[in-house]
C-alpha positions in Angstrom: 0.0 0.0 0.0 1.3 3.5 -0.8 2.5 5.6 2.0 3.2 8.7 0.0 1.5 11.6 -1.6 2.5 11.7 -5.2 5.2 14.3 -6.1 5.1 16.3 -9.3 7.2 13.8 -11.3 5.1 10.8 -10.2 2.0 12.7 -11.1 3.4 13.4 -14.6 4.2 9.8 -15.1 0.9 8.5 -13.9 -0.8 11.1 -16.0 0.5 9.2 -19.0 -1.6 6.3 -18.0 -4.7 8.5 -17.2 -5.3 9.2 -20.9 -6.2 5.5 -21.4 -6.4 3.3 -18.3 -5.8 0.3 -20.5 -2.6 1.6 -22.2 0.8 0.0 -22.1 3.7 2.5 -22.0 7.4 2.0 -22.7 9.6 3.7 -20.2 11.8 5.5 -22.7 8.8 6.8 -24.5 7.5 8.3 -21.2 10.8 9.9 -20.4 11.1 11.3 -24.0 7.5 12.7 -24.0 7.9 14.3 -20.6 11.4 15.5 -21.3 12.5 13.7 -18.1 15.8 12.0 -17.4 15.5 8.3 -18.3 17.0 7.2 -15.0 14.6 9.3 -13.0 11.7 7.9 -15.0 13.0 4.4 -14.5 13.3 4.9 -10.7 9.8 6.3 -10.5 8.3 3.4 -12.5 10.1 0.9 -10.2 8.8 2.7 -7.2 5.2 2.6 -8.5 5.7 -1.0 -9.4 6.9 -1.8 -5.8 3.7 -0.2 -4.5 1.7 -2.4 -6.9 0.3 0.7 -8.7 1.7 -0.4 -12.0 2.8 -3.7 -13.5 5.1 -4.4 -16.4 5.4 -7.0 -19.1 8.8 -7.8 -20.6 8.9 -8.1 -24.4 12.4 -8.9 -25.5 14.6 -6.2 -23.9 11.7 -3.8 -23.4 9.5 -3.4 -20.4 5.9 -2.2 -21.1 4.2 -0.7 -18.0 0.4 -0.6 -17.4 -1.9 0.2 -14.5 -2.5 -2.6 -12.0 -6.3 -2.4 -12.2 -6.7 -5.2 -9.5 -5.2 -2.9 -6.8 -7.8 -0.5 -5.3 -4.9 1.9 -4.5 -4.3 2.3 -8.2 -7.8 3.6 -8.7 -7.2 6.1 -5.8 -4.0 7.3 -7.4 -5.8 7.8 -10.7 -8.3 9.9 -8.8 -5.4 12.1 -7.6 -4.1 12.4 -11.2 -7.6 13.4 -12.5 -8.0 16.0 -9.7 -4.5 17.3 -10.4 -5.5 17.8 -14.1 -8.5 19.8 -12.9 -6.2 22.0 -10.7 -3.9 22.6 -13.6 -6.8 23.9 -15.8 -8.0 26.1 -13.0 -4.5 27.6 -12.6 -4.1 28.0 -16.4 -7.5 29.6 -17.0 -8.1 31.5 -13.7 -10.6 33.8 -15.3 -12.8 30.8 -16.1 -12.7 29.1 -12.7 -16.2 30.3 -11.8 -17.5 29.2 -15.2 -16.1 25.7 -14.6 -17.6 25.7 -11.1 -21.0 26.7 -12.4 -21.0 24.1 -15.1 -20.2 21.5 -12.4 -23.1 22.8 -10.2 -25.5 22.7 -13.1 -24.6 19.1 -14.0 -26.1 15.9 -12.6 -23.6 13.3 -13.7 -20.2 13.8 -15.3 -18.9 17.0 -16.9 -15.8 16.7 -19.0 -13.7 19.4 -20.8 -12.2 18.1 -24.0 -10.6 19.7 -27.1 -8.3 22.7 -27.2 -8.9 23.7 -23.5 -8.1 20.2 -22.3 -4.9 20.0 -24.2 -4.0 23.6 -23.4 -3.9 24.7 -27.1 -6.8 27.1 -27.1 -6.7 30.4 -29.0 -8.9 33.4 -29.1 -11.3 31.7 -31.5 -11.6 28.4 -29.5 -14.9 27.4 -28.1 -15.1 25.5 -24.8 -16.0 21.8 -25.5 -17.9 20.2 -22.7 -19.2 16.6 -22.7 -22.0 15.8 -20.2 -22.9 12.3 -19.3 -26.1 12.9 -17.5 -28.2 16.1 -17.3 -27.2 19.7 -17.4 -29.4 22.8 -17.0 -29.3 25.8 -19.3 -25.9 27.4 -19.6 -26.6 30.1 -22.2 -26.3 32.8 -19.5 -22.7 31.6 -18.9 -21.8 32.0 -22.5 -23.0 35.6 -22.3 -21.2 36.4 -19.0 -17.9 35.0 -20.2 -18.2 35.9 -23.9 -17.3 32.3 -24.8 -19.0 29.8 -27.1 -19.7 26.6 -25.3 -20.0 23.5 -27.5 -22.1 21.2 -25.3 -22.3 17.6 -26.2 -24.6 15.3 -24.2 -24.3 11.6 -24.0 -25.3 8.6 -21.8 -23.3 6.0 -20.0 -24.5 3.4 -22.4 -23.2 5.3 -25.4 -20.0 6.0 -23.6 -19.2 2.3 -23.3 -19.3 1.9 -27.1 -16.3 2.0 -29.4 -17.3 5.4 -30.7 -14.2 7.3 -32.0 -15.3 10.6 -30.6 -15.7 9.2 -27.2 -12.2 7.5 -27.4 -10.8 10.9 -28.3 -12.5 12.4 -25.2 -11.1 9.6 -23.0 -7.6 10.2 -24.3 -7.8 14.0 -23.8 -10.0 15.1 -21.0 -10.3 17.1 -17.8 -13.1 16.3 -15.4 -15.0 19.2 -14.0 -17.4 16.9 -12.1 -17.8 13.2 -11.5 -14.2 11.9 -11.1 -15.2 8.7 -9.4 -18.1 8.1 -11.8 -15.9 8.6 -14.8 -13.2 6.3 -13.5 -15.7 3.6 -12.8 -17.2 4.1 -16.2 -14.0 3.4 -18.1 -12.1 1.2 -15.6 
């Protein structure tokens, strides 16, 4: 069982697995993508493995790491990663924190930011893409208050479990405004 709170580098590495909970990642690819020292990446992966958060499969000389989905602690760590992603978007777009909060309050279910805001590539012409799995009340007043176009997509849990390409894209690039635990359970 883990006796630590994740540090920044551990969060970054686990975030690589949060884009797809079923993914397998090669250690060198993680260090390259994160521009992190390979030895540091290797040490963190070994530490996460010792805590049974991740496992690996050896293929030739390569180790491919993946989440240990049988360990309840892994799910708790992924919750921390998802919450950290929400904190990052709140820090990046401070002027929209109230907007995100209001969208969460008006949603019964899961509210997910995807698209350019989720991958931090938005520009002045970007709209805010929100996927709601559940019910959301009217948000047109928020568009006026914040002078932002909100592209609202509604779905259900049943559709979300399908092999829809759009939903796969959302799973791979998302920030949860509301419903972290529900979302993790949905795609676990």
